[in-house]
C-alpha positions in Angstrom: 22.1 74.5 -13.2 19.8 75.0 -16.3 16.7 73.4 -16.1 14.1 72.4 -18.6 11.6 74.8 -17.0 13.2 76.7 -14.3 10.1 78.1 -13.3 9.2 74.8 -11.7 11.8 73.3 -9.9 11.8 69.5 -9.2 10.1 67.8 -6.2 12.2 66.2 -3.5 13.3 62.9 -4.3 13.0 61.9 -0.4 15.4 60.9 2.1 18.0 58.3 1.5 17.4 58.0 -2.3 20.1 55.9 -4.5 20.9 57.5 -7.9 22.8 55.1 -10.5 23.9 56.4 -13.6 25.1 55.0 -16.9 25.4 57.1 -19.9 22.1 58.9 -20.7 20.2 56.2 -18.5 19.7 56.3 -14.8 17.6 54.7 -12.0 16.1 56.5 -8.6 15.2 54.4 -5.9 14.4 54.0 -2.2 17.5 52.7 0.2 15.9 49.3 -0.1 15.9 49.5 -3.8 12.0 50.1 -4.5 10.6 52.3 -6.7 7.2 53.7 -6.6 5.3 55.7 -9.1 4.0 58.3 -6.7 7.4 59.5 -6.1 10.0 61.0 -8.7 11.6 57.6 -9.0 12.1 55.3 -11.9 14.4 53.6 -14.3 14.9 56.0 -17.2 15.8 55.3 -20.7 15.9 58.1 -23.6 14.1 60.6 -21.1 11.3 58.2 -20.6 10.4 56.3 -17.3 10.5 52.5 -18.5 9.8 51.1 -14.9 7.5 53.1 -12.5 7.2 50.5 -10.0 9.8 47.9 -8.7 8.6 46.4 -5.4 10.1 43.7 -3.8 8.3 41.7 -1.2 8.9 38.5 0.9 6.1 36.7 2.3 3.8 40.1 1.8 6.6 42.4 3.5 8.5 45.2 2.1 12.5 44.7 2.8 13.6 47.1 5.6 16.9 48.6 4.4 20.0 48.1 6.2 22.7 49.3 3.9 23.4 50.6 0.5 26.8 50.6 -1.3 27.3 52.1 -4.6 30.1 49.9 -6.4 30.3 52.0 -9.5 28.1 55.1 -10.8 26.0 52.3 -12.6 25.9 49.8 -9.7 24.7 49.4 -6.4 24.3 46.5 -3.6 21.3 47.1 -1.6 21.1 45.0 1.9 18.0 44.7 4.0 15.8 42.3 6.1 12.6 40.8 5.8 10.5 41.9 9.1 9.1 39.4 11.3 5.5 39.2 11.3 4.9 39.0 15.3 7.4 42.3 15.4 9.6 40.3 17.9 13.3 39.3 17.7 15.7 39.7 14.8 14.5 38.5 11.5 16.6 35.5 10.1 15.8 36.4 6.3 18.2 39.0 4.8 17.9 40.3 1.4 20.6 41.4 -1.2 19.8 43.1 -4.4 22.7 44.1 -6.6 21.6 46.4 -9.2 23.2 47.4 -12.8 21.9 50.3 -14.9 22.2 50.6 -18.8 19.9 50.4 -21.4 17.4 49.2 -18.5 18.5 47.2 -15.4 20.0 43.8 -14.5 19.2 42.7 -11.0 20.3 39.8 -8.7 18.3 39.2 -5.8 19.4 37.1 -3.1 17.5 35.9 -0.1 19.7 34.4 2.9 18.0 32.3 5.6 20.1 32.4 8.9 17.7 30.2 10.7 18.1 26.9 11.7 14.9 25.9 9.9 14.3 25.9 6.2 12.1 29.0 5.4 9.2 29.0 3.0 9.1 32.3 1.0 6.6 33.8 -1.5 9.0 36.4 -3.4 7.2 38.8 -5.5 8.5 41.7 -7.5 5.6 44.1 -8.5 6.1 46.0 -11.9 4.7 48.9 -13.7 5.6 50.9 -16.3 3.9 54.3 -17.0 6.1 55.7 -19.9 6.1 59.1 -18.4 8.0 61.6 -19.9 11.1 62.7 -17.7 9.5 66.3 -17.4 6.2 64.8 -16.0 7.8 62.7 -13.4 10.1 65.5 -12.3 7.2 68.2 -12.0 4.7 65.4 -10.9 2.2 66.1 -13.5 1.5 63.3 -15.7 -0.1 64.2 -18.7 -0.5 61.5 -21.1 -2.8 58.4 -20.7 -1.4 55.6 -22.6 -3.2 52.6 -24.1 -1.7 49.8 -22.5 -1.3 46.0 -23.0 0.4 43.5 -20.5 1.4 39.9 -21.6 2.7 37.6 -19.0 4.2 34.6 -20.6 6.3 31.8 -18.8 9.0 33.9 -16.7 8.6 37.3 -18.6 6.2 40.3 -18.7 6.2 42.5 -21.4 4.3 45.9 -21.0 3.6 47.9 -24.3 1.7 51.1 -24.6 0.8 53.7 -27.5 -0.2 57.2 -27.2 -1.3 58.8 -30.3 1.6 57.6 -33.0 4.2 56.9 -30.2 4.8 53.2 -29.3 6.6 52.3 -26.2 7.6 49.1 -24.5 9.5 47.3 -22.0 10.2 43.4 -21.3 10.6 42.0 -17.9 12.3 38.7 -17.6 12.9 36.4 -15.0 13.7 32.9 -15.3 11.7 30.3 -13.4 9.1 33.1 -12.2 5.5 32.7 -12.2 4.4 36.0 -14.3 1.2 37.5 -13.9 -0.1 41.1 -15.4 1.5 43.1 -12.5 4.2 40.8 -10.9 6.8 38.0 -11.2 6.4 35.7 -8.2 8.4 32.6 -7.0 7.3 29.9 -4.1 10.6 28.6 -2.6 11.9 26.9 0.3 15.4 28.4 1.5 17.2 25.8 3.3 18.6 26.3 7.0 21.8 28.4 6.6 21.0 28.4 3.0 20.6 31.1 0.3 18.2 31.4 -2.7 19.0 33.8 -5.9 17.5 34.8 -9.0 18.5 37.3 -11.7 16.0 39.6 -13.5 16.3 41.7 -16.4 14.3 44.7 -17.5 14.9 45.9 -21.3 13.1 48.6 -23.2 12.4 48.7 -26.7 13.5 51.1 -29.1 10.9 52.7 -31.4 8.5 50.6 -29.8 9.7 47.5 -31.7 13.2 45.9 -31.0 14.7 45.2 -27.7 17.5 47.6 -26.8 21.0 45.6 -26.3 20.3 44.0 -22.8 22.8 44.5 -20.0 25.3 41.5 -19.9 26.4 40.2 -16.5 30.1 39.4 -17.0 31.6 35.8 -15.7 33.3 35.6 -12.6 36.6 37.3 -12.5 35.3 39.2 -16.1 34.6 43.1 -16.5 31.1 44.3 -17.8 31.7 46.7 -20.9 30.7 49.3 -18.6 33.4 48.1 -16.4 36.0 48.3 -19.2 34.8 51.6 -20.4 35.4 53.0 -17.2 38.6 51.5 -16.9 39.8 52.6 -20.0 39.0 56.0 -19.3 40.5 56.0 -15.6 43.8 54.8 -17.5 43.8 57.9 -19.4 43.5 60.6 -16.7 45.8 61.9 -14.2 46.3 60.1 -10.9 46.1 62.5 -8.1 48.1 61.9 -4.5 47.4 65.0 -2.1 48.8 65.2 1.7 45.0 66.1 2.8 43.3 63.0 2.5 40.1 64.6 2.6 40.7 66.9 -0.3 42.0 63.9 -2.2 39.0 61.9 -1.6 37.0 64.9 -2.9 39.0 65.1 -5.8 38.7 61.3 -6.5 34.7 61.5 -6.3 34.9 64.3 -8.9 36.7 62.0 -11.2 34.0 59.1 -10.3 31.1 61.6 -11.1 32.8 63.2 -14.0 33.4 59.6 -15.4 29.7 58.8 -14.8 28.5 61.9 -16.6 30.1 61.2 -19.8 27.7 60.5 -22.6 28.1 59.8 -26.4 26.6 61.8 -29.2 24.0 59.2 -30.5 25.0 60.3 -34.1 28.7 60.3 -33.6 29.6 57.7 -30.9 33.1 58.3 -30.9 32.7 61.8 -29.5 32.1 61.9 -26.1 30.4 65.0 -24.0 29.6 65.9 -20.6 25.9 65.6 -19.4 24.8 68.2 -17.0 23.7 66.1 -14.2 21.9 63.4 -12.7 19.1 62.7 -12.1 16.9 65.2 -14.4 19.7 66.3 -16.9 21.3 63.5 -18.3 21.6 65.0 -21.5 23.7 67.7 -23.3 23.3 71.4 -22.3 25.0 74.0 -23.9 26.1 76.2 -20.8 26.4 73.4 -18.4 28.5 70.9 -20.6 30.7 73.9 -22.1 31.5 75.0 -18.5 32.0 71.5 -17.0 34.3 70.5 -20.1 36.3 73.8 -19.6 37.0 72.9 -16.1 38.1 69.4 -16.6 40.5 70.3 -19.3 43.4 69.5 -16.8 42.0 66.0 -16.4 40.2 65.3 -19.8 40.6 67.9 -22.6 39.1 65.7 -25.0 35.8 66.1 -23.3 35.6 69.7 -24.2 36.6 68.8 -27.9 33.7 66.3 -28.0 31.6 69.1 -26.4 32.5 71.6 -28.8 32.0 69.2 -31.8 28.5 68.1 -31.0 27.3 71.5 -30.2 28.8 72.8 -33.6 26.7 70.3 -35.2 23.6 71.5 -33.6 24.6 75.2 -34.1 21.4 77.4 -35.1 20.9 78.0 -38.7 17.2 79.3 -39.0 14.8 81.7 -36.9 12.5 79.6 -35.3 10.3 81.4 -32.4 8.9 78.4 -31.0 12.6 76.7 -30.2 14.1 80.2 -29.8 16.6 79.0 -32.6 18.7 81.4 -34.5 21.5 81.5 -36.8 24.7 80.9 -35.2 23.2 80.6 -31.8 24.5 77.6 -29.6 21.6 75.5 -28.0 20.4 75.4 -24.4 19.6 71.7 -24.1 19.1 68.5 -26.2 16.4 65.8 -25.4 16.1 62.3 -26.8 12.8 61.0 -26.3 10.7 64.0 -25.4 7.3 64.0 -27.0 6.0 67.4 -28.7 4.6 69.8 -26.3 6.7 68.8 -23.2 9.8 69.8 -24.1 10.7 73.8 -24.3 9.9 74.8 -28.1 8.0 71.3 -28.6 11.5 69.8 -30.2 14.5 67.9 -29.4 16.7 71.2 -29.4 15.8 74.2 -27.5 18.1 77.4 -28.0 16.9 79.5 -25.0 20.2 80.5 -23.7 22.0 83.7 -23.8 25.5 82.3 -22.7 26.0 79.3 -24.6 27.0 81.0 -27.6 29.8 83.1 -26.2 30.8 80.2 -24.0 31.2 78.2 -27.1 34.1 80.3 -28.4 35.9 80.9 -25.0 36.0 76.9 -24.6 37.4 76.6 -28.3 39.8 79.1 -27.3 41.1 77.2 -24.3 41.0 73.9 -26.2 43.1 75.5 -29.0 45.5 76.3 -26.3 46.0 73.1 -24.9 47.4 71.8 -28.2 44.6 69.7 -30.4 45.8 69.4 -33.9 45.4 72.8 -36.0 43.1 71.3 -38.5 41.1 70.1 -35.6 40.7 73.8 -34.4 40.4 75.1 -37.8 37.4 72.9 -38.8 35.2 74.7 -35.6 36.6 78.3 -36.5 33.7 78.9 -39.0 31.2 77.9 -35.9 33.0 80.2 -33.8 32.7 83.0 -36.3 28.9 82.2 -36.9 28.7 82.5 -33.1 30.2 85.9 -33.2 27.9 86.9 -35.8 24.7 85.9 -33.5 26.4 88.0 -31.0 26.1 91.0 -33.5 23.1 90.5 -35.4 20.8 88.5 -32.6 22.4 88.9 -29.1 22.6 92.6 -29.3 19.0 93.3 -29.9 19.0 97.0 -29.8 22.6 97.7 -31.3 23.9 99.1 -27.8 27.0 96.9 -27.8 25.6 94.7 -24.8 24.0 91.2 -25.4 20.5 90.8 -24.4 18.2 88.2 -23.7 14.1 88.1 -23.9 12.1 85.2 -24.6 10.8 84.6 -27.8 7.3 83.1 -26.9 5.1 82.4 -23.5 6.8 78.9 -23.1 10.2 79.7 -23.1 12.5 80.3 -20.1 11.9 83.8 -18.8 15.6 84.3 -17.8 18.2 82.8 -19.9 21.5 83.1 -18.3 22.7 80.6 -15.9 20.4 82.1 -13.1 17.3 80.9 -15.2 14.6 80.7 -12.7 11.8 83.0 -13.1 12.8 85.2 -9.9 16.6 85.1 -10.8 17.1 88.6 -11.5 15.9 91.3 -9.4 16.7 94.9 -7.9 18.1 95.5 -4.7 14.7 96.2 -3.2 13.4 92.8 -4.3 11.3 93.8 -7.5 11.7 91.5 -10.7 13.9 93.0 -13.5 11.9 93.2 -16.9 13.2 92.4 -20.1 15.4 92.5 -22.6 17.7 91.9 -19.9 21.8 92.4 -20.4 23.5 90.5 -17.7 27.0 91.4 -16.2 28.6 88.0 -16.7 27.2 87.6 -20.2 29.3 90.9 -21.3 32.2 89.3 -19.6 31.7 86.1 -21.6 31.3 88.2 -24.7 34.4 90.2 -24.1 36.2 86.9 -23.4 34.7 85.4 -26.6 36.2 88.3 -28.8 39.7 87.7 -27.0 39.4 84.3 -27.5 38.9 84.7 -31.2 41.8 87.2 -31.6 43.6 84.6 -29.7 43.4 82.1 -32.2 43.6 84.6 -35.4 47.1 85.8 -33.5 47.8 82.1 -33.6 47.4 81.4 -37.2 49.0 84.7 -38.1 46.0 86.6 -39.0 46.8 90.2 -37.2 44.3 92.0 -38.9 41.5 90.2 -37.4 43.2 89.8 -34.3 43.5 93.4 -34.0 39.8 94.1 -35.0 38.5 91.6 -32.3 40.7 93.0 -29.8 39.5 96.7 -30.3 35.8 95.3 -30.2 36.8 94.0 -26.8 38.2 96.9 -25.5 35.1 98.9 -26.4 32.7 96.5 -24.9 35.2 96.6 -21.8 35.1 100.4 -21.5 31.3 100.7 -21.9 30.6 97.8 -19.4 32.5 99.6 -16.8 31.0 102.8 -17.4 27.1 101.5 -17.4 27.4 98.6 -15.1 29.5 99.7 -12.2 27.7 101.4 -9.3 30.2 104.0 -7.8 27.8 104.7 -4.7 27.6 101.2 -4.0 31.0 99.8 -4.7 29.9 96.9 -6.8 28.5 95.9 -10.4 24.8 95.9 -11.4 23.8 92.6 -12.0 22.4 93.6 -15.2 20.7 96.4 -17.1 16.8 96.1 -17.7 14.7 96.9 -20.7 14.9 100.5 -19.9 18.7 100.3 -19.7 18.6 101.2 -15.7 21.1 99.1 -13.6 19.4 96.4 -11.8 21.3 97.2 -8.3 21.2 93.9 -6.7 24.3 93.1 -5.2 24.8 89.0 -6.7 27.5 86.8 -7.3 27.5 87.5 -11.1 30.0 90.3 -10.8 32.6 87.6 -9.4 32.5 85.8 -12.5 33.5 88.9 -14.4 36.6 88.9 -12.7 37.9 85.8 -14.5 37.3 87.3 -18.1 39.3 90.3 -17.4 36.6 92.6 -18.0 36.9 94.5 -14.7 38.9 97.5 -14.5 41.9 97.2 -12.1 40.9 99.9 -10.1 37.4 98.3 -9.2 38.9 94.9 -8.4 39.6 95.7 -4.7 36.1 97.1 -4.0 34.6 94.0 -5.7 36.7 91.4 -3.8 35.8 93.3 -0.7 32.2 93.1 -1.2 32.2 89.3 -2.5 34.1 88.5 1.0 31.7 90.8 3.3 29.5 89.1 5.9 26.5 89.7 3.6 28.0 87.7 0.5 30.3 85.2 1.9 28.3 82.5 3.9 31.4 80.8 5.4 30.8 77.9 3.0 30.7 80.0 -0.3 29.9 83.3 -1.7 26.0 83.6 -1.7 24.2 84.1 -4.9 22.5 87.3 -3.5 23.7 89.2 -0.8 21.7 88.7 2.7 20.9 92.4 2.8 19.0 92.4 -0.6 15.0 92.5 -1.0 14.8 89.0 -2.6 17.2 87.1 -0.2 16.1 83.8 0.9 19.1 81.5 2.0 16.8 78.5 0.7 16.0 79.7 -2.7 17.6 78.5 -6.2 19.3 81.6 -7.2 18.6 84.4 -4.7 21.1 83.6 -1.7 22.2 79.9 -1.9 25.7 79.0 -2.7 26.8 77.5 -6.1 29.9 75.6 -6.0 30.6 76.3 -9.7 30.0 80.0 -9.2 32.5 79.9 -6.5 35.0 78.1 -8.6 34.8 81.0 -11.3 35.1 83.6 -8.7 38.1 81.8 -7.3 39.8 81.9 -10.7 38.9 85.5 -10.8 40.4 86.5 -7.7 43.4 85.0 -8.5 43.7 86.5 -12.1 44.0 90.0 -10.3 46.1 88.7 -7.2 43.7 88.3 -4.5 45.4 85.2 -3.4 44.1 84.9 0.4 40.5 85.5 -0.8 40.7 83.0 -3.3 42.5 80.2 -0.7 39.3 81.2 2.1 36.6 80.2 -0.7 38.1 77.2 -2.0 39.1 75.8 1.5 35.4 76.7 2.4 34.0 74.5 -0.3 36.2 71.7 0.0 35.5 71.4 3.8 31.7 71.7 2.6 32.2 68.5 0.3 33.4 66.5 3.6 29.5 66.8 4.8 28.3 65.0 1.7 31.1 62.0 1.3 33.3 64.0 -0.9 30.7 65.3 -3.3 29.7 68.9 -4.0 26.0 69.2 -4.7 24.8 71.6 -7.7 24.0 74.0 -4.6 23.4 74.3 -1.2 21.7 76.8 1.0 23.0 80.0 2.0 22.9 79.8 6.0 25.5 81.6 7.7 28.2 79.0 8.8 28.0 80.3 12.6 24.3 79.5 12.5 24.4 75.9 11.2 28.0 74.2 11.5 27.4 72.3 8.3 25.9 72.9 4.9 22.5 72.9 4.8 21.3 70.8 1.7 18.9 72.3 -0.8 16.3 69.8 -1.3 16.2 69.3 -5.2 19.9 69.8 -5.9 21.2 67.5 -8.6 23.9 65.1 -7.2 26.2 64.1 -9.2 26.1 67.2 -11.3 28.6 68.1 -13.9 29.8 71.6 -13.1 29.8 70.8 -9.4 31.6 67.7 -10.1 34.3 69.5 -11.9 34.5 72.3 -9.5 37.2 70.8 -7.1 39.2 70.2 -10.3 39.1 73.9 -11.0 39.7 75.1 -7.7 42.9 72.9 -7.3 44.3 73.9 -10.7 43.3 77.4 -10.4 45.4 77.4 -7.3 48.1 75.9 -8.6 48.0 78.8 -11.2 48.3 75.8 -14.2 47.6 76.4 -17.6 49.0 75.3 -21.2 49.6 77.2 -24.2 51.3 74.6 -26.7 51.7 77.0 -29.5 54.0 79.1 -27.6 56.0 76.1 -26.3 54.7 76.8 -22.6 53.4 75.3 -19.4 52.6 77.7 -16.9 52.7 76.9 -12.9 53.0 79.3 -9.8 51.2 77.4 -7.3 49.8 79.0 -4.1 48.3 76.1 -2.6 47.0 76.6 1.0 49.2 75.0 3.6 46.3 72.4 4.6 46.3 71.0 1.4 49.9 69.3 2.2 52.2 68.0 -0.9 50.4 67.3 -4.1 51.6 64.8 -6.8 50.1 64.6 -10.3 51.0 61.6 -12.5 50.0 61.4 -16.3 48.8 65.1 -16.5 47.7 66.1 -20.2 49.4 69.0 -21.4 48.1 68.6 -25.3 52.0 67.9 -26.2 52.1 65.0 -24.0 51.4 63.9 -20.2 53.8 65.1 -17.6 54.4 64.7 -13.9 53.8 67.6 -11.4 55.1 67.8 -7.7 53.8 71.0 -6.0 53.4 72.3 -2.4 52.6 75.7 -1.1 54.3 77.9 -3.5 56.6 75.6 -5.0 56.4 73.2 -7.8 58.6 71.0 -10.2 57.4 69.2 -13.5 58.9 66.2 -14.9 58.7 64.7 -18.5 58.2 68.0 -20.4 57.6 67.2 -24.1 60.1 68.1 -26.4 59.8 72.2 -27.1 57.8 72.7 -24.0 59.0 75.1 -21.3 58.0 75.6 -18.0 57.1 79.1 -16.7 56.6 80.7 -13.3 53.6 83.4 -13.0 50.7 83.5 -14.9 50.4 82.7 -18.7 50.5 85.9 -21.0 46.8 87.3 -21.3 45.6 88.3 -24.6 46.4 92.2 -23.8 49.7 91.5 -22.9 50.4 89.3 -26.2 48.9 92.1 -28.1 51.4 94.6 -26.8 54.2 92.4 -27.5 53.0 92.2 -30.8 52.5 95.7 -31.3 48.8 95.4 -31.7 47.6 97.6 -29.3 43.8 98.4 -29.7 42.9 102.0 -31.1 39.5 102.9 -29.7 
């Protein structure tokens, strides 16, 4: 996961925390619903913590948690009981808190009295708003001191704050409450076998002036706007039934999480993009959003298109050393409300990513094959061409044909590939690599970018451009296999360092190279064998770094952990070269791992061997839900289906190699670009129903660009 500052990982959230997400707003709380300022908890709106304390007490006692049920990604029901003061016998007072998250929160508190006698209760909700920046909370380093005012009035409390010229505010409303400067309270008598209930709202101000649109609680039998939005999306996406109920549960959880991670571009509300992950990355990330939306193509191709269009609007146009913007470059991340000096580069957009730019071109190529209108794709081709110009003019810093990175200022990310922690790239003996650094998988992304743009040129009838790009790709492939391959070790270097020395650690990065086709055929068996070795394969997935490397640590972020999305790309790459058994083994292990977290794959988990621990060991600060982890099960299943669409060629390709343990698979309403289809698959057989006119079902993989070129007599001349 790409972090704002991956040099400093987030602190642990605590056991049993509950995360609710709606758009770019989210809430993190204890299992009883309480929020404490000393923990990385809170209600967040536009990257600002608008509620830092939210503690419910009954007669001075905090509520003891009993159960929490997430009704929707943005709604939860907390159940608890009020401890007896004497500590004996069961409490007759039970508490329910139903919380909805949007622009703030809407919360209904119900206290039920199961005693045969009336209960006198003082019910109090303590509230604070520190307006801390998301990064201050994430890293437990509150930097700013706000000038704060609190205005209790009737049943409401308004907290306003100013820091320099920034104004923030929040209004807490609870009808009938007695408001003080720090709480809202009720003195009530709950009848025997009766209950008491109240509804509260917490609404932030926008620009420190006007209240945001409050969350509206629907009437009984009606749906909220959030429910309607979610139901409309569910109606558009495929319906999956699988014989293996465990895998089906995981796929359904992926759908739910993907739906929760959809956010709108504030400037173009009709565009929906994929946020990187909760809780800390509920915003657009170049690399993460591109990867996740491409992996989700078989579910909702519009997510990839919206992500591309939004990134294209923010494509770099000038050289800015502070934000690391460069002409043609695709951004790393966007933030909505981060104050200057806290976000990377001190701006709302930071561009310190070496791989988002070639990935942009790759995803556009995939979207074009799925059949969006030609004019839609044509409108994005200039952005793709500017991205290729960045690769040539800025990405290849020394003109050697490889794309390198080196941060442009002391505040930027030290490492700018997907392993962006400060120690993520190292030699076999554990020494850190020094930049400029050319990562192996980035060269594969660039190779694929050339091929993808050639693909689109070929589709448009521009054969000279297709040939030129294909020749460029072929030269890169040849030089890559000459300089990154380590014949004495039998695997690819993870990178080249500043002196063009191979960084000889055995890392998972080379597995991603398989998917893009840059690996020479004669080297694939050795790469596959190394990926599946005991040093690399933990039993739950392929480790980011082999266990016999100097920097290996199974509980590190990038040096021995297992990342589901990384493994999903490796599975797709193994399948591309025909290594079916190995791909099935990794995919099955990952889906089994999801069983231990209620069907949800986290951002990453520790790399301990499966024989050592019979369950995946959680990584303490992993995001969950997280975009490319949420789309991993989708990508695993569709990769094993060997399912692809190329509308301009009139084809749908399907050649499944589903493990027997998956059982029968039925997909209804599967999008193809030309129209939805129904798919039945089991093992190595498949049937498709409702093919749109002009579409033909093919077995085997779709044609790779090299095969297309050969058919068109456009072989590269290098």
